[in-house]
N, C-alpha and C positions, 0 to 999 in steps of 0.2 A: 495528409501532410505529416502527421506524427509518425506514421509508418515509414515514410521516406526519410525523415530525419533519423529515425532509429537505425535504418539500413545504412545511411551515410556514416553514422557513428561506428557501426560495425566495420565498414570498409576502412575508416580511418584507423581503428584499433589494429586491424590486420596489417596494414602497411607500416604503422609505427612499430609493431612487434617485429616485423621482418627487417626493419632497419636496425633494430636493437640487437638481434641475434649476432650478426657479424661484428658489431661493436663489442659485444661481450667476448667474442673470440679474440679481437684485437687487444683488449685490456689484459686478458689472460696471457696471451702470447708475449705482450710487452713486459708483464711481471717477470716472466722467465728470462727474457732478454736482459732486463736490468739486473736481475739476480746473478745471471751467468757472467755479466761484465765484471763483477767484483772478484777480488782474490778469493781463493777457496775458503780461507779461514773466516772471511767476513760474510759468507753467504748465509741465508736464512731459509727456512721452509716457506713455500709460496704463500701459505695462509697467514703469514705474518705481514704480508705486504698489502696495503690498501688497494693497489691496482688489481690484485687477484680477487679481492672481495668485491670490487666494483664490477669486474667481469661476471662474477657469480650472480650478484644482485640484478644486474641488467638482464642476464639470461633468464633468471626466474621470473622477473616482471614481464619480460617479453613472452614467455610461455603462457603466463596468465592472461595477458592482453590478447594473444593470438587465440586462445581457447574461447574467450568471451566474444571476440570479434567474429570467429567462425560460427559460433552458435547464433549470432545475430544476422550476419550477412550471407551465410551459406558456404557450401563447399567450393563452388566455382570461384568466389572471391578469394578464399583461402589458397586455392591453387595458383591464382594469378599473383597473389601477394608473396607466396613462397618463392616464386621465380625471381622476384626482385632482390632476394638475398645475394644472388650472384653479382648483381650490379653493385650493391652496397659493399660486398666483400672486396671487390676489385678496387673500389674507391678508398676504403679504409686501409687495405693492405698496401696500396701504392703510395698514398699521400700521407698516411699517419705512421706507417712502419717503414716505408721506403722500399717495399718489395717491388720487383719489376713485373710488368705485364707482358707475357710472351705473346706477341701479336699473332704468330702463326698457330700456336697450339691452344692458348687460352681463348682466343677469339673463336676458332672453329669449334673447340670443345664446348664453350659456353653457348654458342649458337645451336649446336646439336641438342643440348639439354633444354634450351628454351623451346626448340621445335617439338621436342618430346612433350613438354608441358602443354604446348598449344594443341597437339594431337589429343591429349587426354581431356582438354577442355571441350573438344568437339563431342565427346561422349558423356559429359557430365549431365546433360539433360536427360539421359536414360538412367542415371543413378537413382535408385530408390533409397533416399536418406531421410525419410519421415520418422522422426523420433517419437512423435505423439502416439503412434500405434503400438509402442512397445511397453509392456508392463514388466515388472521385475522377474516374474516367473519365466517369461519368454527370453529375457536376457540370459538367465541361468541355463535355460534349455539350449540356447544358441551356443553357449560356451561348452555344452556337453555333447554336441554333435561330433561324430567321429572325425569328420574332415576338419572341423575347427580345432579339435584336440590335436590332430596330426599337425596342423599348421603352427599353432603357438608353441607346442612342445618341441617340434623340430627346430624352430627358430631359437627357442631358448637353449636347446642343446648345442646348436652352432655357436651361440653367444658364449656359453660357458666354456666350450672347447677353445674358442679364440682367447678368452681370458687365461685359460690354463696354459696355452701355448705362449702367450705374451708375458705372463707374470710368473707362473710357477716353473715352467720348463727351463728357462735360462738359469735358474738357481742350480739345477742338477746337471747342466751341460758344461763340458770342459771348454776352455778357450779355443781349442783346436777343432771343436765340433763344427761340421759344415752347416748343421741346422741352426746353430747359434749365429753363424755368419750370415745365413739367409735372413734370420729374424732381424738382425741389425740393419741389413740392407733394405728390408721391406716393411719395417714397423710403421713407417710414415703413411703407408697405404692401409695397413690392417687396423690400426687404432681408429681412424674415422669411420671405417666400415663397421667395426664393432659398435661404435657409438650410434651409428644409424640404426642398427638392429635394436639396441636398447631404447632408442627414441620411439620407434614405431610400436614396440611392445608396451612401453609406458603409455603411449597414446591410446592403445587398445584398452588397457585397464582403466584409464581415465574416462574413456567413452562409456565403459560399462558402469562406472560409478555415477556418471552424469545421468544415464538412463534410469538407473535404480532410484536416484534422488528425485527425478522428475515424476516417478510413479508413487513413491512412498513419502517423499518430503522428509520431515524430521523422524518419522518412524523407521526410516532406513537405518538409523543408528542402532536399532535393535535387530537388524536383519543380518544374519551370519555371512552370506555371500558378499554383501557390501563391504564388510571389513576385510574379507579375503581379497577382493579387488583392490581396496584402498591400500592395504599394507604391502601387497605384492607390487602395486604401482609405485608406491613410495620407495621401496627397496630398489626397483629398477631405475627410478629417477636419480637416486644417489649413485648408482652404478654408472648411469649415463654421464653424470658430472665427473666421476673419476676418469672415464674414458676421454672425455673432452679435454680436461686439464692435462692428462698425461700425453695425449696426442699433440696438444699445442706446446708442450715442452720440447718437442722434437720438430714440429712441422711449421712451415709457413702457412698463414691463413688462406692464401690463394690456392693451396693444395688441399688443406683440410676440409674446407666448407663444401666444395662440389661433391666430394665422395660421400660425406655425411648426408648432404641434402638429397642426393639421388637415392641412396639406400633407404632413407626415411620416407621419401615421397612414394616410391614404388611399394614399400611395405605397408604404408598407410592405406593406399588404394586397395591392396590385397586384404588388409584387415576388414575393410568395409564389405568387400565382395565375398569373402569366405565366411566370416563370422556373422556379420549383420545383414547378409543377403542383399546387399546394395546392387549386385549384378543380376538380380532376379529377372529384370526386364531386358537384359542384353540378348542380342542375337549374334549370329556368326560375325557380322560386320563389326559390331562393337568390340568383340573379343580380339579380332584381328587388329583393330586400331589400337587397343590397349597394349597388345604385345609389341606392335610396331613402335609405340611411344616409349615403352620400357627399353626396347633395344636401342632406340635413338639416344635416350638419356645415358645408357651404359656406354655407347660409342663416344659420347661427349666426354665422359670420365676417362676413357682410354686415351683420348687426345690430350687431355690435361695431364695425365700421368707421364706423357712423353715430353713435357715441358723441360727446357734446358735449365741448368742451375741458375738460381736467382741472382741477378746483378743488383747490388744494394745501392740505393740512392739515399739522399738525406730526407728522411721522413720527418713530419712535424713533431711527433712524439719521441721518436728515437733521438732526434737532435735536442729536444728539450731535456731529456734525461741523460744526455751525453753518452749514449750507447754507440760505441764504435764497432761497426760490423765489417767482416772480412769477405771481400768478393771471391777470394780463392777457396773459401770453405762454405760455399752455398749460403752466404749471408748469416753465418753464425757469429756470435760475439767473439771479438778478438781479445783473448786473454792469455796469460802466461801461466800455465798449470802443468806440472809434471804428468806425463802420459800415464804413469802407473796409478795415478789417483783418479783417473777418469773411469766412468762406468757407463757402458752402453745401455744398462737397464736401470739406472738411477731415476729418481723422480725428476731431476733436472736434465737438460740436454747434455750430451757428452762434451766435457770441456775440451777445447782445442788449443793447440800450441800457437803462439804468435808473440808479437812484440806488444808490451803493455802500452 
């Protein structure tokens, strides 16, 4: 009976965490909307706004609860719970922020993603995820295998390259540059993709820390590789936070969350398969199902990327904070700011012209 109650607690924590993640996105997005509603001289950095900090705290607590719940209830429950983020994201985005739900694109795209999650659930019974058989030496050896090194270094290189393109390159590009124009047009897709990479790399290092601690307990504090995993994971977690807040300064939550979720979900499964040998019992059938599931989820994201411009309604929170949004500008705040003071690469969304 006690084992059943413990498992139920794990399930509860996973589902609470995955309801909290989209709410953290909503709070962060709203902080930028409220700030961008103000005249330029009255704006503040986002970290001075309680809404921004509420989003950060909810996201951190959600990550902690999800990790504990996954350790208790298992990978299958975590996979099911993560799929509910799409539902909560649609509810929060539509009713709290007033973003529209594109029935043709969002419904089909969300359905494809959920079908991909379901296909992956079919093969979870074959996943070898027994943490008890790993000692700290085996964890270090697993990270030293050539294919594991190739996996996480290539992902890290892609992530660093994306940050360089998004943050550094625009500083040196002229206003007439075609590349700068492309970045402005596509940044709303690239930022959540970059965050997804940071998320699954952070999860990989957190998993390594957990396995070392389960083997060495408090003596892990004197173990060099543990600190390497911990400090690298903490750095990536901060970078993940930067990507999330920057993306939500430009993005609707209904667009941000699916891209981030699918990137993270597929990367997390590959973490287990490549580094921790969780695919060791797979046969050809399981590999085919896994690839089909990943392709189905990617197809869902492609559908969502084709969604029409958001039509803004009266959301509960946007109405409470008196945020007036403009239907003609994809739901951005309606403000009167000289165009020469706008910046496509500022921390805040690009200010838009309009009537106050």
